[in-house]
C-alpha positions in Angstrom: 63.2 155.8 96.6 64.4 159.3 96.0 61.7 161.1 98.1 60.7 159.4 101.4 59.2 162.2 103.5 58.4 165.9 103.7 56.8 168.4 106.1 54.1 170.6 104.7 53.3 174.2 105.7 49.8 175.5 104.7 49.1 179.2 104.8 47.1 182.1 103.3 49.0 184.4 100.8 50.9 187.1 102.8 50.2 189.6 100.0 46.4 189.4 100.7 45.4 187.3 103.8 41.7 187.7 102.9 42.1 185.4 99.9 40.2 182.1 100.2 42.8 180.0 98.5 45.8 178.5 100.4 49.4 178.0 99.6 51.6 175.1 100.5 55.3 174.7 100.9 56.6 171.1 101.4 60.0 171.0 103.0 61.6 167.8 101.6 63.7 165.6 103.8 65.7 164.4 100.8 67.3 166.2 97.8 65.3 165.5 94.6 67.7 167.3 92.2 68.1 164.2 90.0 64.4 164.1 89.2 64.0 167.7 88.0 65.0 167.1 84.3 62.7 164.1 84.2 59.8 166.0 85.7 60.4 168.8 83.2 60.3 166.4 80.3 57.5 164.1 81.3 55.2 166.5 83.0 55.7 169.4 80.6 57.2 172.1 82.8 56.8 175.6 81.4 59.9 176.8 83.1 63.1 174.9 83.9 66.1 176.4 85.6 69.5 174.7 85.9 71.1 177.1 88.4 69.6 177.2 90.9 67.7 174.0 89.8 63.9 174.2 89.7 61.0 173.2 87.5 57.6 174.9 87.4 54.3 173.5 86.1 50.8 174.8 85.6 48.3 172.2 86.6 44.5 172.8 86.9 44.9 176.5 87.6 47.7 176.0 90.1 51.4 176.9 89.8 53.7 174.2 91.2 57.4 174.7 91.6 59.7 171.8 92.5 63.2 172.7 94.0 65.8 170.2 95.2 64.4 170.4 98.8 61.1 172.2 98.5 57.8 172.0 96.6 55.6 175.1 96.4 51.9 175.0 95.3 49.5 177.9 95.1 45.7 178.4 94.8 44.7 175.4 96.9 41.1 175.0 98.2 42.2 173.0 101.3 44.9 170.9 102.9 43.5 167.7 101.5 44.1 169.0 97.9 47.7 169.9 98.9 48.2 166.4 100.2 46.9 164.8 97.0 49.1 166.9 94.8 52.2 166.2 97.0 51.6 162.5 97.0 51.2 162.5 93.2 54.5 164.4 92.8 56.2 162.0 95.3 55.1 159.1 93.0 56.4 161.0 89.9 59.7 161.8 91.6 60.2 158.3 92.8 59.4 156.9 89.4 61.9 159.1 87.7 65.1 157.4 88.7 65.6 153.7 87.8 66.8 151.6 90.7 68.0 148.1 90.6 
């Protein structure tokens, strides 16, 4: 398993604290660099950077960026939505590398 755990930070955008949407930064306890090319290919990233490594997606009006030790998500309605997206990404990341 590549990604075992993370700590999430939920906050309102600093540029405009009156916005109703939330942002989430998940601080990953493991490095998921190996999964970034897979996520880009399989999930259809619209921006992929090799140095520093990161892949960005647009999913249902949200921008999601995965870095080796961090996942950033914008435009969330609540913490529950953040958790659902993070758990989905965790499954995708852990399914990206064959173990055996």
